[in-house]
PyMOL commands that place a pseudoatom at each C-alpha (Angstrom):
pseudoatom trace, name=CA, resn=MET, resi=1, chain=A, elem=C, hetatm=0, pos=[59.550, 104.379, 69.797]
pseudoatom trace, name=CA, resn=ILE, resi=2, chain=A, elem=C, hetatm=0, pos=[60.394, 101.041, 71.426]
pseudoatom trace, name=CA, resn=GLY, resi=3, chain=A, elem=C, hetatm=0, pos=[61.188, 100.861, 75.140]
pseudoatom trace, name=CA, resn=ILE, resi=4, chain=A, elem=C, hetatm=0, pos=[63.408, 98.012, 76.330]
pseudoatom trace, name=CA, resn=ILE, resi=5, chain=A, elem=C, hetatm=0, pos=[62.686, 97.223, 79.977]
pseudoatom trace, name=CA, resn=ASP, resi=6, chain=A, elem=C, hetatm=0, pos=[65.768, 97.085, 82.199]
pseudoatom trace, name=CA, resn=TYR, resi=7, chain=A, elem=C, hetatm=0, pos=[64.901, 95.111, 85.335]
pseudoatom trace, name=CA, resn=LYS, resi=8, chain=A, elem=C, hetatm=0, pos=[68.575, 94.782, 86.334]
pseudoatom trace, name=CA, resn=LEU, resi=9, chain=A, elem=C, hetatm=0, pos=[68.955, 91.173, 85.224]
pseudoatom trace, name=CA, resn=ASN, resi=10, chain=A, elem=C, hetatm=0, pos=[68.806, 91.153, 81.461]
pseudoatom trace, name=CA, resn=ASN, resi=11, chain=A, elem=C, hetatm=0, pos=[70.782, 91.246, 78.247]
pseudoatom trace, name=CA, resn=LEU, resi=12, chain=A, elem=C, hetatm=0, pos=[69.968, 94.660, 76.840]
pseudoatom trace, name=CA, resn=ARG, resi=13, chain=A, elem=C, hetatm=0, pos=[72.537, 96.098, 74.456]
pseudoatom trace, name=CA, resn=SER, resi=14, chain=A, elem=C, hetatm=0, pos=[72.432, 93.240, 71.936]
pseudoatom trace, name=CA, resn=VAL, resi=15, chain=A, elem=C, hetatm=0, pos=[68.628, 93.523, 71.728]
pseudoatom trace, name=CA, resn=GLN, resi=16, chain=A, elem=C, hetatm=0, pos=[68.817, 97.304, 71.302]
pseudoatom trace, name=CA, resn=LYS, resi=17, chain=A, elem=C, hetatm=0, pos=[71.456, 96.941, 68.568]
pseudoatom trace, name=CA, resn=ALA, resi=18, chain=A, elem=C, hetatm=0, pos=[69.319, 94.339, 66.757]
pseudoatom trace, name=CA, resn=PHE, resi=19, chain=A, elem=C, hetatm=0, pos=[66.340, 96.724, 66.678]
pseudoatom trace, name=CA, resn=GLU, resi=20, chain=A, elem=C, hetatm=0, pos=[68.575, 99.518, 65.403]
pseudoatom trace, name=CA, resn=LYS, resi=21, chain=A, elem=C, hetatm=0, pos=[69.886, 97.193, 62.691]
pseudoatom trace, name=CA, resn=VAL, resi=22, chain=A, elem=C, hetatm=0, pos=[66.334, 96.726, 61.332]
pseudoatom trace, name=CA, resn=GLY, resi=23, chain=A, elem=C, hetatm=0, pos=[65.682, 100.480, 61.348]
pseudoatom trace, name=CA, resn=ALA, resi=24, chain=A, elem=C, hetatm=0, pos=[63.780, 100.870, 64.622]
pseudoatom trace, name=CA, resn=GLU, resi=25, chain=A, elem=C, hetatm=0, pos=[64.445, 103.396, 67.377]
pseudoatom trace, name=CA, resn=ALA, resi=26, chain=A, elem=C, hetatm=0, pos=[64.829, 101.742, 70.768]
pseudoatom trace, name=CA, resn=PHE, resi=27, chain=A, elem=C, hetatm=0, pos=[65.886, 102.962, 74.205]
pseudoatom trace, name=CA, resn=VAL, resi=28, chain=A, elem=C, hetatm=0, pos=[66.711, 101.134, 77.439]
pseudoatom trace, name=CA, resn=SER, resi=29, chain=A, elem=C, hetatm=0, pos=[65.288, 102.219, 80.796]
pseudoatom trace, name=CA, resn=SER, resi=30, chain=A, elem=C, hetatm=0, pos=[64.241, 100.945, 84.208]
pseudoatom trace, name=CA, resn=ASP, resi=31, chain=A, elem=C, hetatm=0, pos=[62.122, 104.057, 84.832]
pseudoatom trace, name=CA, resn=ALA, resi=32, chain=A, elem=C, hetatm=0, pos=[58.402, 103.349, 84.567]
pseudoatom trace, name=CA, resn=GLY, resi=33, chain=A, elem=C, hetatm=0, pos=[57.662, 106.980, 83.681]
pseudoatom trace, name=CA, resn=GLU, resi=34, chain=A, elem=C, hetatm=0, pos=[60.054, 106.973, 80.732]
pseudoatom trace, name=CA, resn=LEU, resi=35, chain=A, elem=C, hetatm=0, pos=[58.902, 103.566, 79.543]
pseudoatom trace, name=CA, resn=SER, resi=36, chain=A, elem=C, hetatm=0, pos=[55.247, 104.613, 79.683]
pseudoatom trace, name=CA, resn=GLN, resi=37, chain=A, elem=C, hetatm=0, pos=[55.968, 106.987, 76.783]
pseudoatom trace, name=CA, resn=ALA, resi=38, chain=A, elem=C, hetatm=0, pos=[56.979, 104.104, 74.504]
pseudoatom trace, name=CA, resn=ASP, resi=39, chain=A, elem=C, hetatm=0, pos=[54.672, 102.909, 71.733]
pseudoatom trace, name=CA, resn=LYS, resi=40, chain=A, elem=C, hetatm=0, pos=[55.926, 99.334, 72.173]
pseudoatom trace, name=CA, resn=LEU, resi=41, chain=A, elem=C, hetatm=0, pos=[57.699, 97.524, 74.990]
pseudoatom trace, name=CA, resn=VAL, resi=42, chain=A, elem=C, hetatm=0, pos=[60.294, 94.749, 75.001]
pseudoatom trace, name=CA, resn=LEU, resi=43, chain=A, elem=C, hetatm=0, pos=[60.754, 92.477, 78.016]
pseudoatom trace, name=CA, resn=PRO, resi=44, chain=A, elem=C, hetatm=0, pos=[64.108, 90.787, 77.401]
pseudoatom trace, name=CA, resn=GLY, resi=45, chain=A, elem=C, hetatm=0, pos=[65.615, 88.258, 79.746]
pseudoatom trace, name=CA, resn=VAL, resi=46, chain=A, elem=C, hetatm=0, pos=[68.525, 86.229, 80.956]
pseudoatom trace, name=CA, resn=GLY, resi=47, chain=A, elem=C, hetatm=0, pos=[68.569, 84.768, 84.458]
pseudoatom trace, name=CA, resn=ALA, resi=48, chain=A, elem=C, hetatm=0, pos=[66.244, 83.209, 87.017]
pseudoatom trace, name=CA, resn=PHE, resi=49, chain=A, elem=C, hetatm=0, pos=[62.451, 83.618, 86.941]
pseudoatom trace, name=CA, resn=GLY, resi=50, chain=A, elem=C, hetatm=0, pos=[62.008, 84.294, 90.670]
pseudoatom trace, name=CA, resn=LYS, resi=51, chain=A, elem=C, hetatm=0, pos=[64.679, 86.994, 90.863]
pseudoatom trace, name=CA, resn=ALA, resi=52, chain=A, elem=C, hetatm=0, pos=[63.374, 88.589, 87.666]
pseudoatom trace, name=CA, resn=MET, resi=53, chain=A, elem=C, hetatm=0, pos=[59.837, 88.890, 89.076]
pseudoatom trace, name=CA, resn=GLU, resi=54, chain=A, elem=C, hetatm=0, pos=[61.202, 90.235, 92.363]
pseudoatom trace, name=CA, resn=ASN, resi=55, chain=A, elem=C, hetatm=0, pos=[63.082, 92.986, 90.518]
pseudoatom trace, name=CA, resn=ILE, resi=56, chain=A, elem=C, hetatm=0, pos=[60.150, 93.803, 88.220]
pseudoatom trace, name=CA, resn=VAL, resi=57, chain=A, elem=C, hetatm=0, pos=[57.803, 94.265, 91.188]
pseudoatom trace, name=CA, resn=SER, resi=58, chain=A, elem=C, hetatm=0, pos=[60.327, 96.220, 93.295]
pseudoatom trace, name=CA, resn=LEU, resi=59, chain=A, elem=C, hetatm=0, pos=[60.883, 98.658, 90.402]
pseudoatom trace, name=CA, resn=GLY, resi=60, chain=A, elem=C, hetatm=0, pos=[57.120, 99.036, 89.818]
pseudoatom trace, name=CA, resn=LEU, resi=61, chain=A, elem=C, hetatm=0, pos=[57.509, 97.705, 86.301]
pseudoatom trace, name=CA, resn=ASN, resi=62, chain=A, elem=C, hetatm=0, pos=[54.706, 95.165, 86.662]
pseudoatom trace, name=CA, resn=GLU, resi=63, chain=A, elem=C, hetatm=0, pos=[52.150, 97.982, 86.878]
pseudoatom trace, name=CA, resn=LEU, resi=64, chain=A, elem=C, hetatm=0, pos=[53.749, 99.653, 83.844]
pseudoatom trace, name=CA, resn=ILE, resi=65, chain=A, elem=C, hetatm=0, pos=[53.447, 96.407, 81.863]
pseudoatom trace, name=CA, resn=TYR, resi=66, chain=A, elem=C, hetatm=0, pos=[49.812, 95.850, 82.868]
pseudoatom trace, name=CA, resn=SER, resi=67, chain=A, elem=C, hetatm=0, pos=[48.892, 99.432, 81.951]
pseudoatom trace, name=CA, resn=HIS, resi=68, chain=A, elem=C, hetatm=0, pos=[50.686, 99.177, 78.595]
pseudoatom trace, name=CA, resn=VAL, resi=69, chain=A, elem=C, hetatm=0, pos=[48.914, 95.923, 77.705]
pseudoatom trace, name=CA, resn=GLN, resi=70, chain=A, elem=C, hetatm=0, pos=[45.494, 97.226, 78.801]
pseudoatom trace, name=CA, resn=LYS, resi=71, chain=A, elem=C, hetatm=0, pos=[45.911, 100.172, 76.429]
pseudoatom trace, name=CA, resn=GLY, resi=72, chain=A, elem=C, hetatm=0, pos=[46.322, 97.692, 73.564]
pseudoatom trace, name=CA, resn=LYS, resi=73, chain=A, elem=C, hetatm=0, pos=[49.955, 98.620, 72.928]
pseudoatom trace, name=CA, resn=PRO, resi=74, chain=A, elem=C, hetatm=0, pos=[52.294, 95.888, 71.605]
pseudoatom trace, name=CA, resn=LEU, resi=75, chain=A, elem=C, hetatm=0, pos=[54.617, 94.049, 73.994]
pseudoatom trace, name=CA, resn=ILE, resi=76, chain=A, elem=C, hetatm=0, pos=[57.159, 91.324, 73.234]
pseudoatom trace, name=CA, resn=GLY, resi=77, chain=A, elem=C, hetatm=0, pos=[58.909, 89.054, 75.709]
pseudoatom trace, name=CA, resn=ILE, resi=78, chain=A, elem=C, hetatm=0, pos=[62.217, 87.435, 74.718]
pseudoatom trace, name=CA, resn=CYS, resi=79, chain=A, elem=C, hetatm=0, pos=[63.532, 84.193, 76.266]
pseudoatom trace, name=CA, resn=LEU, resi=80, chain=A, elem=C, hetatm=0, pos=[63.009, 84.626, 80.050]
pseudoatom trace, name=CA, resn=GLY, resi=81, chain=A, elem=C, hetatm=0, pos=[60.925, 87.675, 79.140]
pseudoatom trace, name=CA, resn=MET, resi=82, chain=A, elem=C, hetatm=0, pos=[58.453, 85.420, 77.328]
pseudoatom trace, name=CA, resn=GLN, resi=83, chain=A, elem=C, hetatm=0, pos=[58.286, 83.053, 80.313]
pseudoatom trace, name=CA, resn=LEU, resi=84, chain=A, elem=C, hetatm=0, pos=[57.545, 85.942, 82.682]
pseudoatom trace, name=CA, resn=LEU, resi=85, chain=A, elem=C, hetatm=0, pos=[54.323, 86.614, 80.768]
pseudoatom trace, name=CA, resn=PHE, resi=86, chain=A, elem=C, hetatm=0, pos=[52.873, 83.318, 82.049]
pseudoatom trace, name=CA, resn=SER, resi=87, chain=A, elem=C, hetatm=0, pos=[50.986, 82.532, 85.267]
pseudoatom trace, name=CA, resn=LYS, resi=88, chain=A, elem=C, hetatm=0, pos=[53.745, 80.725, 87.132]
pseudoatom trace, name=CA, resn=SER, resi=89, chain=A, elem=C, hetatm=0, pos=[57.109, 79.008, 86.871]
pseudoatom trace, name=CA, resn=PHE, resi=90, chain=A, elem=C, hetatm=0, pos=[58.564, 75.980, 88.617]
pseudoatom trace, name=CA, resn=GLU, resi=91, chain=A, elem=C, hetatm=0, pos=[62.163, 77.181, 88.323]
pseudoatom trace, name=CA, resn=ASN, resi=92, chain=A, elem=C, hetatm=0, pos=[63.841, 76.731, 91.729]
pseudoatom trace, name=CA, resn=GLY, resi=93, chain=A, elem=C, hetatm=0, pos=[60.513, 76.392, 93.502]
pseudoatom trace, name=CA, resn=GLU, resi=94, chain=A, elem=C, hetatm=0, pos=[57.172, 77.897, 92.509]
pseudoatom trace, name=CA, resn=HIS, resi=95, chain=A, elem=C, hetatm=0, pos=[56.956, 81.563, 91.493]
pseudoatom trace, name=CA, resn=GLU, resi=96, chain=A, elem=C, hetatm=0, pos=[54.054, 83.698, 90.318]
pseudoatom trace, name=CA, resn=GLY, resi=97, chain=A, elem=C, hetatm=0, pos=[54.513, 85.350, 86.928]
pseudoatom trace, name=CA, resn=LEU, resi=98, chain=A, elem=C, hetatm=0, pos=[52.820, 88.350, 85.334]
pseudoatom trace, name=CA, resn=ASN, resi=99, chain=A, elem=C, hetatm=0, pos=[49.832, 86.111, 84.454]
pseudoatom trace, name=CA, resn=ILE, resi=100, chain=A, elem=C, hetatm=0, pos=[49.165, 87.914, 81.173]
pseudoatom trace, name=CA, resn=VAL, resi=101, chain=A, elem=C, hetatm=0, pos=[49.117, 84.542, 79.419]
pseudoatom trace, name=CA, resn=SER, resi=102, chain=A, elem=C, hetatm=0, pos=[47.534, 81.571, 81.193]
pseudoatom trace, name=CA, resn=GLY, resi=103, chain=A, elem=C, hetatm=0, pos=[49.940, 78.671, 81.620]
pseudoatom trace, name=CA, resn=GLU, resi=104, chain=A, elem=C, hetatm=0, pos=[53.035, 77.371, 83.372]
pseudoatom trace, name=CA, resn=ILE, resi=105, chain=A, elem=C, hetatm=0, pos=[56.803, 77.287, 82.840]
pseudoatom trace, name=CA, resn=LYS, resi=106, chain=A, elem=C, hetatm=0, pos=[58.322, 73.838, 83.360]
pseudoatom trace, name=CA, resn=LEU, resi=107, chain=A, elem=C, hetatm=0, pos=[61.765, 72.220, 83.325]
pseudoatom trace, name=CA, resn=PHE, resi=108, chain=A, elem=C, hetatm=0, pos=[62.611, 70.056, 80.326]
pseudoatom trace, name=CA, resn=PRO, resi=109, chain=A, elem=C, hetatm=0, pos=[62.420, 66.339, 81.216]
pseudoatom trace, name=CA, resn=SER, resi=110, chain=A, elem=C, hetatm=0, pos=[65.560, 64.321, 81.955]
pseudoatom trace, name=CA, resn=SER, resi=111, chain=A, elem=C, hetatm=0, pos=[65.089, 62.504, 78.624]
pseudoatom trace, name=CA, resn=VAL, resi=112, chain=A, elem=C, hetatm=0, pos=[66.670, 65.507, 76.818]
pseudoatom trace, name=CA, resn=LYS, resi=113, chain=A, elem=C, hetatm=0, pos=[69.892, 67.401, 77.432]
pseudoatom trace, name=CA, resn=VAL, resi=114, chain=A, elem=C, hetatm=0, pos=[69.355, 70.431, 79.656]
pseudoatom trace, name=CA, resn=PRO, resi=115, chain=A, elem=C, hetatm=0, pos=[69.871, 73.266, 78.943]
pseudoatom trace, name=CA, resn=HIS, resi=116, chain=A, elem=C, hetatm=0, pos=[68.656, 73.287, 75.351]
pseudoatom trace, name=CA, resn=ILE, resi=117, chain=A, elem=C, hetatm=0, pos=[71.460, 75.185, 73.609]
pseudoatom trace, name=CA, resn=GLY, resi=118, chain=A, elem=C, hetatm=0, pos=[72.021, 75.765, 69.910]
pseudoatom trace, name=CA, resn=TRP, resi=119, chain=A, elem=C, hetatm=0, pos=[70.264, 75.992, 66.577]
pseudoatom trace, name=CA, resn=ASN, resi=120, chain=A, elem=C, hetatm=0, pos=[66.856, 74.400, 66.128]
pseudoatom trace, name=CA, resn=GLN, resi=121, chain=A, elem=C, hetatm=0, pos=[63.887, 74.854, 63.806]
pseudoatom trace, name=CA, resn=ILE, resi=122, chain=A, elem=C, hetatm=0, pos=[60.583, 76.649, 64.240]
pseudoatom trace, name=CA, resn=GLU, resi=123, chain=A, elem=C, hetatm=0, pos=[57.460, 75.091, 62.724]
pseudoatom trace, name=CA, resn=ILE, resi=124, chain=A, elem=C, hetatm=0, pos=[54.708, 77.582, 61.920]
pseudoatom trace, name=CA, resn=GLN, resi=125, chain=A, elem=C, hetatm=0, pos=[51.307, 76.593, 63.342]
pseudoatom trace, name=CA, resn=ARG, resi=126, chain=A, elem=C, hetatm=0, pos=[49.377, 79.745, 62.473]
pseudoatom trace, name=CA, resn=GLN, resi=127, chain=A, elem=C, hetatm=0, pos=[50.196, 82.975, 60.692]
pseudoatom trace, name=CA, resn=SER, resi=128, chain=A, elem=C, hetatm=0, pos=[50.579, 86.451, 62.129]
pseudoatom trace, name=CA, resn=LYS, resi=129, chain=A, elem=C, hetatm=0, pos=[52.013, 89.838, 61.159]
pseudoatom trace, name=CA, resn=LEU, resi=130, chain=A, elem=C, hetatm=0, pos=[54.890, 88.907, 63.451]
pseudoatom trace, name=CA, resn=LEU, resi=131, chain=A, elem=C, hetatm=0, pos=[55.795, 86.032, 61.104]
pseudoatom trace, name=CA, resn=ALA, resi=132, chain=A, elem=C, hetatm=0, pos=[55.606, 87.978, 57.823]
pseudoatom trace, name=CA, resn=ASP, resi=133, chain=A, elem=C, hetatm=0, pos=[58.291, 86.666, 55.424]
pseudoatom trace, name=CA, resn=VAL, resi=134, chain=A, elem=C, hetatm=0, pos=[59.640, 84.235, 58.054]
pseudoatom trace, name=CA, resn=VAL, resi=135, chain=A, elem=C, hetatm=0, pos=[60.242, 80.889, 56.344]
pseudoatom trace, name=CA, resn=ASP, resi=136, chain=A, elem=C, hetatm=0, pos=[58.745, 77.763, 57.920]
pseudoatom trace, name=CA, resn=ASN, resi=137, chain=A, elem=C, hetatm=0, pos=[61.404, 75.506, 59.504]
pseudoatom trace, name=CA, resn=SER, resi=138, chain=A, elem=C, hetatm=0, pos=[63.873, 78.388, 59.830]
pseudoatom trace, name=CA, resn=PHE, resi=139, chain=A, elem=C, hetatm=0, pos=[66.747, 77.721, 62.222]
pseudoatom trace, name=CA, resn=VAL, resi=140, chain=A, elem=C, hetatm=0, pos=[66.991, 79.952, 65.310]
pseudoatom trace, name=CA, resn=TYR, resi=141, chain=A, elem=C, hetatm=0, pos=[69.243, 80.034, 68.372]
pseudoatom trace, name=CA, resn=PHE, resi=142, chain=A, elem=C, hetatm=0, pos=[68.069, 78.744, 71.771]
pseudoatom trace, name=CA, resn=VAL, resi=143, chain=A, elem=C, hetatm=0, pos=[69.545, 78.851, 75.273]
pseudoatom trace, name=CA, resn=HIS, resi=144, chain=A, elem=C, hetatm=0, pos=[67.026, 77.677, 77.908]
pseudoatom trace, name=CA, resn=SER, resi=145, chain=A, elem=C, hetatm=0, pos=[66.216, 74.954, 80.421]
pseudoatom trace, name=CA, resn=PHE, resi=146, chain=A, elem=C, hetatm=0, pos=[62.508, 75.685, 80.840]
pseudoatom trace, name=CA, resn=TYR, resi=147, chain=A, elem=C, hetatm=0, pos=[59.621, 75.738, 78.363]
pseudoatom trace, name=CA, resn=ALA, resi=148, chain=A, elem=C, hetatm=0, pos=[56.111, 77.190, 78.302]
pseudoatom trace, name=CA, resn=GLU, resi=149, chain=A, elem=C, hetatm=0, pos=[52.970, 75.097, 78.607]
pseudoatom trace, name=CA, resn=PRO, resi=150, chain=A, elem=C, hetatm=0, pos=[50.095, 77.466, 77.688]
pseudoatom trace, name=CA, resn=ARG, resi=151, chain=A, elem=C, hetatm=0, pos=[46.525, 76.908, 78.844]
pseudoatom trace, name=CA, resn=GLU, resi=152, chain=A, elem=C, hetatm=0, pos=[45.127, 78.969, 75.980]
pseudoatom trace, name=CA, resn=ALA, resi=153, chain=A, elem=C, hetatm=0, pos=[45.537, 79.011, 72.189]
pseudoatom trace, name=CA, resn=VAL, resi=154, chain=A, elem=C, hetatm=0, pos=[48.519, 81.339, 71.819]
pseudoatom trace, name=CA, resn=THR, resi=155, chain=A, elem=C, hetatm=0, pos=[51.091, 79.222, 69.952]
pseudoatom trace, name=CA, resn=LEU, resi=156, chain=A, elem=C, hetatm=0, pos=[52.382, 80.597, 66.634]
pseudoatom trace, name=CA, resn=THR, resi=157, chain=A, elem=C, hetatm=0, pos=[55.349, 78.240, 66.199]
pseudoatom trace, name=CA, resn=THR, resi=158, chain=A, elem=C, hetatm=0, pos=[56.583, 75.073, 67.861]
pseudoatom trace, name=CA, resn=THR, resi=159, chain=A, elem=C, hetatm=0, pos=[60.034, 73.528, 68.103]
pseudoatom trace, name=CA, resn=GLU, resi=160, chain=A, elem=C, hetatm=0, pos=[60.836, 69.849, 68.539]
pseudoatom trace, name=CA, resn=TYR, resi=161, chain=A, elem=C, hetatm=0, pos=[63.196, 68.944, 71.384]
pseudoatom trace, name=CA, resn=GLY, resi=162, chain=A, elem=C, hetatm=0, pos=[62.115, 65.531, 72.578]
pseudoatom trace, name=CA, resn=PHE, resi=163, chain=A, elem=C, hetatm=0, pos=[58.565, 66.856, 72.136]
pseudoatom trace, name=CA, resn=HIS, resi=164, chain=A, elem=C, hetatm=0, pos=[57.041, 69.961, 70.554]
pseudoatom trace, name=CA, resn=PHE, resi=165, chain=A, elem=C, hetatm=0, pos=[57.023, 73.084, 72.735]
pseudoatom trace, name=CA, resn=PRO, resi=166, chain=A, elem=C, hetatm=0, pos=[55.859, 76.653, 71.882]
pseudoatom trace, name=CA, resn=SER, resi=167, chain=A, elem=C, hetatm=0, pos=[58.754, 78.728, 70.525]
pseudoatom trace, name=CA, resn=ILE, resi=168, chain=A, elem=C, hetatm=0, pos=[56.730, 81.832, 69.524]
pseudoatom trace, name=CA, resn=ILE, resi=169, chain=A, elem=C, hetatm=0, pos=[53.432, 82.860, 71.074]
pseudoatom trace, name=CA, resn=GLN, resi=170, chain=A, elem=C, hetatm=0, pos=[50.951, 85.670, 70.494]
pseudoatom trace, name=CA, resn=LYS, resi=171, chain=A, elem=C, hetatm=0, pos=[47.875, 86.785, 72.397]
pseudoatom trace, name=CA, resn=GLU, resi=172, chain=A, elem=C, hetatm=0, pos=[46.347, 89.859, 70.753]
pseudoatom trace, name=CA, resn=ASN, resi=173, chain=A, elem=C, hetatm=0, pos=[48.985, 92.623, 71.176]
pseudoatom trace, name=CA, resn=ILE, resi=174, chain=A, elem=C, hetatm=0, pos=[51.281, 90.451, 73.336]
pseudoatom trace, name=CA, resn=CYS, resi=175, chain=A, elem=C, hetatm=0, pos=[54.024, 88.336, 71.765]
pseudoatom trace, name=CA, resn=GLY, resi=176, chain=A, elem=C, hetatm=0, pos=[56.692, 86.033, 73.143]
pseudoatom trace, name=CA, resn=ILE, resi=177, chain=A, elem=C, hetatm=0, pos=[59.804, 84.476, 71.611]
pseudoatom trace, name=CA, resn=GLN, resi=178, chain=A, elem=C, hetatm=0, pos=[61.525, 81.656, 73.506]
pseudoatom trace, name=CA, resn=PHE, resi=179, chain=A, elem=C, hetatm=0, pos=[64.768, 81.801, 71.519]
pseudoatom trace, name=CA, resn=HIS, resi=180, chain=A, elem=C, hetatm=0, pos=[67.139, 84.740, 71.040]
pseudoatom trace, name=CA, resn=PRO, resi=181, chain=A, elem=C, hetatm=0, pos=[66.086, 86.623, 67.882]
pseudoatom trace, name=CA, resn=GLU, resi=182, chain=A, elem=C, hetatm=0, pos=[69.085, 88.961, 68.184]
pseudoatom trace, name=CA, resn=LYS, resi=183, chain=A, elem=C, hetatm=0, pos=[71.340, 85.881, 67.749]
pseudoatom trace, name=CA, resn=SER, resi=184, chain=A, elem=C, hetatm=0, pos=[69.197, 84.133, 65.119]
pseudoatom trace, name=CA, resn=GLN, resi=185, chain=A, elem=C, hetatm=0, pos=[70.429, 85.872, 61.974]
pseudoatom trace, name=CA, resn=ARG, resi=186, chain=A, elem=C, hetatm=0, pos=[67.873, 86.541, 59.205]
pseudoatom trace, name=CA, resn=ALA, resi=187, chain=A, elem=C, hetatm=0, pos=[64.828, 84.891, 60.801]
pseudoatom trace, name=CA, resn=GLY, resi=188, chain=A, elem=C, hetatm=0, pos=[65.416, 86.580, 64.151]
pseudoatom trace, name=CA, resn=LEU, resi=189, chain=A, elem=C, hetatm=0, pos=[65.958, 90.024, 62.669]
pseudoatom trace, name=CA, resn=LEU, resi=190, chain=A, elem=C, hetatm=0, pos=[62.815, 89.607, 60.546]
pseudoatom trace, name=CA, resn=LEU, resi=191, chain=A, elem=C, hetatm=0, pos=[60.784, 88.918, 63.694]
pseudoatom trace, name=CA, resn=LEU, resi=192, chain=A, elem=C, hetatm=0, pos=[62.128, 92.049, 65.397]
pseudoatom trace, name=CA, resn=LYS, resi=193, chain=A, elem=C, hetatm=0, pos=[61.523, 94.095, 62.235]
pseudoatom trace, name=CA, resn=ASN, resi=194, chain=A, elem=C, hetatm=0, pos=[57.951, 92.814, 61.998]
pseudoatom trace, name=CA, resn=PHE, resi=195, chain=A, elem=C, hetatm=0, pos=[57.305, 93.636, 65.656]
pseudoatom trace, name=CA, resn=ALA, resi=196, chain=A, elem=C, hetatm=0, pos=[58.794, 97.112, 65.263]
pseudoatom trace, name=CA, resn=LEU, resi=197, chain=A, elem=C, hetatm=0, pos=[57.157, 98.075, 61.974]
pseudoatom trace, name=CA, resn=ALA, resi=198, chain=A, elem=C, hetatm=0, pos=[54.071, 95.902, 61.400]
pseudoatom trace, name=CA, resn=MET, resi=199, chain=A, elem=C, hetatm=0, pos=[52.387, 95.435, 64.769]
for i in range(1, 199): cmd.bond("trace and resi %d" % i, "trace and resi %d" % (i + 1))
show_as sticks, trace
zoom trace
């Protein structure tokens, strides 16, 4: 069973429907007790980094996430959810993240249009069960103004937008997807299916 974390800021129903479409059972909850029963967790996200972390901590969901990860259970962060896995973000000031993955979240430079919206390609850098049957250079759908700069070797795919940034990451049982897989047609649904059934 997949638990989708509701921290009162995120896009939930479309992610739940996407998991159901690929044959996975998923439920939405903000209750740490309920979510602790899940085999896998999803940290979705739309909104501001600082407010997201504030809500996660106030609901006690940070401790749930740390416990889940320490048990070796799979976790995936989507869009803002991926960024929250990192050490800190410089969105509207400086904010501490979950620090599960070492690195920082930074604003795209003024040399590119911000936000980065629309279809762009993912270039596979290393293979993983998460990427099973995903075709290199597949187009996926992005909506974001900030990108991850990891300080450890976690990058599975990169995307070129003025420069190459990590678009999918994985550290052991922890995965992150910068784009919106639920809006990315075949490639996105394959990623969610692989997370649900293969990890």
